[in-house]
C-alpha positions as CSV (number, residue, x, y, z in Angstrom):
1,M,-109.1,-17.5,-26.3
2,R,-109.4,-14.6,-23.8
3,Y,-106.3,-12.5,-24.5
4,A,-104.3,-11.3,-21.5
5,P,-104.1,-7.6,-20.9
6,I,-100.8,-5.9,-21.7
7,V,-99.5,-3.8,-18.8
8,L,-97.0,-1.2,-19.8
9,F,-95.0,0.9,-17.3
10,V,-93.7,4.2,-18.6
11,Y,-91.9,7.2,-17.2
12,N,-90.1,10.0,-19.1
13,R,-88.5,8.4,-22.2
14,L,-90.6,9.2,-25.2
15,W,-88.4,7.6,-27.9
16,H,-88.2,4.3,-26.0
17,T,-92.0,4.3,-25.2
18,R,-92.8,5.0,-28.8
19,N,-90.6,2.1,-30.1
20,T,-92.1,-0.2,-27.5
21,V,-95.6,0.6,-28.5
22,N,-94.9,0.5,-32.2
23,A,-93.4,-3.0,-31.9
24,L,-96.4,-4.2,-30.0
25,L,-98.6,-3.0,-32.8
26,T,-96.9,-5.3,-35.2
27,N,-98.4,-8.2,-33.3
28,P,-101.7,-9.3,-34.9
29,Q,-103.1,-9.9,-31.4
30,A,-102.7,-6.2,-30.4
31,V,-106.1,-5.3,-31.7
32,L,-107.6,-8.1,-29.5
33,S,-105.7,-7.0,-26.4
34,D,-106.5,-4.4,-23.7
35,L,-103.5,-2.1,-23.0
36,I,-103.2,-0.7,-19.5
37,I,-100.5,1.9,-19.1
38,Y,-99.1,3.1,-15.8
39,S,-97.4,6.4,-16.0
40,D,-95.3,7.2,-12.9
41,G,-95.3,10.8,-11.6
42,S,-92.3,13.1,-12.1
43,K,-89.5,13.3,-9.5
44,D,-88.6,16.8,-10.8
45,L,-91.0,19.6,-11.6
46,G,-88.7,20.6,-14.4
47,D,-88.8,17.2,-16.1
48,D,-90.8,17.7,-19.3
49,G,-90.3,14.0,-20.3
50,V,-93.3,12.8,-18.2
51,A,-95.6,15.3,-19.9
52,E,-94.3,14.4,-23.4
53,V,-94.9,10.7,-22.7
54,R,-98.4,11.3,-21.4
55,R,-99.3,13.4,-24.5
56,Y,-98.2,10.5,-26.6
57,I,-100.0,7.7,-24.8
58,G,-103.1,9.9,-24.6
59,G,-103.5,9.5,-28.4
60,L,-102.9,5.7,-28.7
61,D,-105.1,3.4,-30.6
62,G,-104.7,0.0,-32.4
63,F,-105.5,-2.0,-29.3
64,K,-108.8,-3.4,-28.1
65,S,-108.8,-0.7,-25.5
66,V,-106.4,1.7,-23.9
67,R,-106.6,2.6,-20.2
68,L,-104.2,5.2,-18.6
69,I,-103.3,5.3,-15.0
70,L,-101.5,8.6,-14.4
71,R,-99.7,8.7,-11.0
72,D,-99.9,12.1,-9.3
73,K,-96.7,11.3,-7.4
74,N,-93.5,9.4,-8.2
75,L,-93.8,5.9,-6.7
76,G,-90.4,4.7,-8.1
77,L,-90.2,1.7,-10.4
78,A,-90.5,-1.0,-7.9
79,K,-93.6,0.2,-6.1
80,S,-95.2,1.3,-9.4
81,I,-94.7,-2.2,-10.9
82,T,-95.6,-4.3,-7.9
83,S,-98.8,-2.3,-7.2
84,G,-99.8,-2.1,-10.8
85,V,-99.3,-5.8,-11.5
86,T,-101.3,-6.7,-8.4
87,E,-104.1,-4.4,-9.4
88,V,-104.4,-5.8,-13.0
89,L,-104.1,-9.4,-11.8
90,D,-106.8,-8.9,-9.3
91,E,-109.1,-7.8,-12.2
92,Y,-108.0,-10.1,-15.0
93,G,-106.3,-13.1,-13.3
94,K,-103.4,-13.0,-15.8
95,A,-101.3,-10.3,-17.4
96,I,-98.4,-9.6,-19.8
97,I,-96.0,-7.1,-18.3
98,L,-93.6,-4.7,-20.2
99,E,-91.6,-1.7,-19.4
100,D,-91.0,1.3,-21.7
101,D,-87.6,0.0,-23.1
102,L,-88.6,-3.4,-24.4
103,V,-89.1,-3.9,-28.2
104,T,-91.0,-7.1,-29.0
105,S,-91.2,-9.5,-32.0
106,P,-94.4,-9.7,-34.0
107,Y,-94.8,-13.2,-32.4
108,F,-94.5,-12.0,-28.8
109,L,-98.2,-11.8,-27.9
110,N,-99.0,-15.1,-29.6
111,Y,-96.3,-16.8,-27.6
112,M,-97.3,-15.2,-24.3
113,N,-101.0,-15.9,-24.7
114,D,-100.5,-19.5,-25.9
115,A,-98.2,-20.2,-22.9
116,L,-100.5,-18.5,-20.4
117,D,-103.3,-20.8,-21.6
118,Y,-101.2,-23.9,-21.9
119,Y,-99.6,-23.7,-18.4
120,Q,-102.5,-21.9,-16.6
121,H,-103.2,-24.8,-14.3
122,D,-99.6,-26.2,-14.0
123,E,-98.5,-25.2,-10.5
124,R,-94.9,-25.9,-11.4
125,V,-94.8,-22.9,-13.7
126,I,-94.8,-19.4,-12.1
127,S,-94.3,-17.3,-15.2
128,I,-93.6,-16.9,-18.9
129,H,-90.6,-14.9,-20.2
130,G,-90.1,-13.3,-23.6
131,Y,-86.4,-12.4,-23.5
132,S,-83.7,-15.0,-24.0
133,Y,-80.0,-14.3,-23.4
134,P,-77.6,-14.2,-26.4
135,V,-75.9,-17.5,-25.6
136,T,-73.7,-19.3,-28.1
137,T,-75.4,-22.7,-27.6
138,T,-78.4,-23.6,-29.7
139,L,-81.3,-24.0,-27.3
140,P,-84.6,-25.8,-27.7
141,E,-87.6,-24.0,-29.2
142,S,-88.7,-23.4,-25.6
143,F,-87.3,-24.4,-22.2
144,F,-87.6,-23.9,-18.5
145,L,-85.4,-22.3,-15.9
146,R,-86.0,-22.2,-12.1
147,G,-86.8,-18.7,-10.9
148,A,-88.4,-15.8,-12.7
149,D,-87.3,-12.8,-14.9
150,C,-88.3,-9.3,-15.8
151,W,-87.7,-8.4,-19.5
152,G,-91.1,-9.0,-21.0
153,W,-93.0,-11.5,-18.8
154,A,-96.4,-12.8,-17.9
155,T,-98.0,-14.5,-15.0
156,W,-101.2,-15.4,-13.3
157,T,-102.7,-14.4,-9.9
158,R,-101.5,-17.7,-8.4
159,G,-97.9,-17.0,-9.6
160,W,-97.7,-13.4,-8.4
161,G,-99.1,-14.4,-5.1
162,L,-95.8,-16.0,-4.3
163,F,-93.9,-12.7,-4.5
164,E,-92.2,-11.9,-1.3
165,Y,-91.5,-8.2,-0.5
166,D,-89.1,-8.8,2.4
167,G,-85.6,-9.1,0.9
168,S,-84.1,-10.1,4.3
169,L,-86.5,-13.0,4.6
170,L,-85.6,-14.1,1.1
171,L,-81.9,-14.0,1.7
172,N,-82.2,-15.9,5.0
173,E,-84.3,-18.6,3.3
174,L,-81.9,-18.9,0.4
175,E,-79.0,-19.4,2.8
176,R,-80.9,-21.9,4.9
177,A,-81.9,-23.9,1.8
178,N,-78.3,-23.8,0.5
179,L,-79.5,-22.1,-2.7
180,I,-77.1,-19.2,-2.9
181,D,-74.8,-21.0,-5.3
182,R,-77.7,-21.8,-7.7
183,F,-79.1,-18.3,-7.2
184,D,-75.8,-16.9,-8.5
185,F,-75.7,-19.4,-11.3
186,H,-72.8,-21.2,-9.6
187,G,-70.8,-18.0,-9.0
188,T,-71.0,-16.7,-12.6
189,F,-73.3,-13.7,-11.7
190,K,-73.7,-12.4,-8.2
191,Y,-77.5,-12.0,-7.9
192,S,-77.0,-12.5,-4.1
193,D,-75.1,-9.2,-4.0
194,M,-78.0,-7.5,-5.7
195,L,-80.4,-8.9,-3.1
196,K,-78.0,-7.8,-0.3
197,A,-77.9,-4.3,-1.8
198,Q,-81.7,-4.2,-1.9
199,I,-81.8,-5.1,1.8
200,A,-79.3,-2.4,2.6
201,G,-81.4,0.2,0.8
202,K,-78.9,0.7,-2.1
203,N,-81.4,-0.4,-4.6
204,D,-85.2,-1.0,-4.6
205,S,-85.2,-3.9,-7.1
206,W,-88.5,-5.7,-7.3
207,A,-87.1,-8.1,-9.9
208,I,-84.4,-9.6,-7.7
209,R,-87.1,-10.4,-5.1
210,W,-89.3,-11.9,-7.8
211,Y,-86.4,-14.2,-8.9
212,A,-85.6,-15.2,-5.3
213,S,-89.3,-15.8,-4.5
214,A,-89.7,-18.1,-7.4
215,L,-86.4,-20.0,-6.9
216,L,-87.2,-20.6,-3.2
217,R,-90.4,-22.3,-4.1
218,D,-88.8,-24.4,-6.9
219,K,-91.0,-22.7,-9.5
220,L,-90.2,-22.6,-13.3
221,T,-90.3,-19.9,-15.9
222,L,-90.7,-20.7,-19.6
223,Y,-88.2,-19.1,-22.1
224,P,-88.2,-19.1,-25.9
225,G,-85.1,-20.6,-27.5
226,K,-84.8,-17.4,-29.6
227,S,-85.6,-14.1,-28.0
228,L,-88.9,-12.4,-28.6
229,V,-87.8,-9.3,-26.7
230,Q,-85.0,-6.8,-27.2
231,N,-84.0,-4.4,-24.4
232,I,-83.3,-0.9,-25.9
233,G,-82.7,0.7,-22.5
234,D,-79.1,-0.1,-22.0
235,D,-78.1,3.2,-23.6
236,N,-77.5,5.3,-20.5
237,S,-80.9,6.9,-20.9
238,G,-82.2,5.4,-17.6
239,T,-81.2,6.7,-14.3
240,H,-79.5,3.5,-13.3
241,S,-78.7,2.0,-16.7
242,I,-75.3,1.3,-18.1
243,E,-74.5,1.7,-21.8
244,S,-73.8,-1.8,-23.1
245,N,-74.6,-4.1,-26.0
246,V,-73.8,-7.4,-24.2
247,Y,-77.5,-8.2,-23.9
248,Q,-78.4,-7.4,-27.5
249,V,-80.2,-10.2,-29.4
250,D,-81.7,-10.8,-32.8
251,L,-85.5,-11.1,-32.5
252,S,-87.0,-14.4,-33.6
253,A,-88.3,-14.3,-37.1
254,E,-90.5,-17.3,-36.4
255,P,-93.4,-18.1,-34.0
256,V,-92.6,-20.2,-31.0
257,C,-94.6,-23.4,-30.5
258,I,-95.7,-24.2,-26.9
259,G,-95.8,-27.5,-25.1
260,S,-92.8,-29.2,-26.7
261,C,-90.5,-29.2,-23.7
262,E,-90.4,-31.1,-20.5
263,V,-91.6,-29.2,-17.4
264,T,-88.3,-29.3,-15.6
265,E,-85.2,-27.1,-15.5
266,D,-83.1,-27.4,-18.7
267,Q,-79.6,-28.1,-17.6
268,K,-78.2,-27.4,-21.0
269,A,-79.7,-23.9,-20.8
270,V,-78.3,-23.4,-17.3
271,M,-74.8,-24.2,-18.5
272,A,-75.2,-22.0,-21.5
273,L,-76.2,-19.1,-19.3
274,E,-73.3,-19.7,-16.9
275,S,-71.0,-19.6,-19.9
276,F,-72.5,-16.3,-21.1
277,F,-72.2,-14.7,-17.7
278,R,-68.6,-15.7,-17.5
279,S,-68.0,-14.1,-20.9
280,I,-69.4,-10.7,-19.9
281,R,-68.0,-10.6,-16.4
282,V,-64.6,-9.3,-17.1
283,S,-65.6,-6.5,-19.5
284,L,-68.9,-5.5,-17.8
285,G,-68.0,-5.9,-14.1
286,P,-65.7,-2.9,-13.7
287,R,-68.2,-0.7,-15.6
288,I,-70.9,-1.6,-13.2
289,L,-68.7,-0.8,-10.2
290,N,-67.7,2.6,-11.6
291,K,-71.3,3.4,-12.4
292,L,-72.4,2.5,-8.9
293,K,-69.8,4.8,-7.4
294,R,-71.2,7.7,-9.4
295,L,-74.8,7.1,-8.6
296,A,-76.5,9.1,-5.9
297,Q,-77.9,7.0,-3.0
298,P,-80.3,5.5,-2.4
299,L,-80.4,3.7,-5.7
300,K,-83.8,2.8,-7.1
301,N,-83.0,-0.3,-9.2
302,A,-80.4,-3.1,-9.4
303,V,-78.1,-3.3,-12.4
304,G,-77.6,-6.4,-14.4
305,P,-79.6,-9.2,-16.1
306,V,-82.3,-8.6,-13.4
307,P,-82.1,-4.8,-13.6
308,D,-85.4,-3.5,-12.2
């Protein structure tokens, strides 16, 4: 097996970055994997966080190789990720993508690489995802949803080639295809509002456009029944994060076997997600609105399950 490179995007959060890397190193496949780290430039000359993170990543080992791309300027999360993913996929043809606040299970890299190999030539599948939402329903060992996601994911050149940068075009196509209701998980989470905010310049979310691009083309993303990723960034440490534990999960203590599920959207999983979104809407919704009112404009990222 040719292991996919791990692409890690970091900025100025040393504690989060250290935890993300340490978790990756518990994966037996880490020593067989190339690690490519994109470090965005500082927005503020007085921000010592970027320098601290760069000193840390400059001394990393435990991977097959470590390559650092140190940005001279601040590109912002969206441009940094979209350009970085494109560069790595042009070189390798496939990649596993993480941000600096995602802690992984020891079985994460095995799942990602197995799935990338298994579905490599299946045009119905656009990506692989490592995070699974804390629903109350017991889900299959792995399952598919239409669309794409952003908390620990992987794709191939053919998948990322469908990414559409133009949010207005995506919204028009979603409306024309009568897909807004499904895009919003039948009204339980207003992803369409995130896309409209991106169009209006109130956020610069790449992830909402990735989700829309995949859904419009009726593409599928594979999820594990038990999460292999935990987001540790919902602690108010990020510029546009909101302190919350509603997305916290227990990481899977077992490996995930690939190829056992039908390559079609799992309706049980869709209903489970809708139920989860309803359960968090009342408590989380006002907090999101209050946070948005306090943020300086223009926003850089969307807030919610597709946060980046």
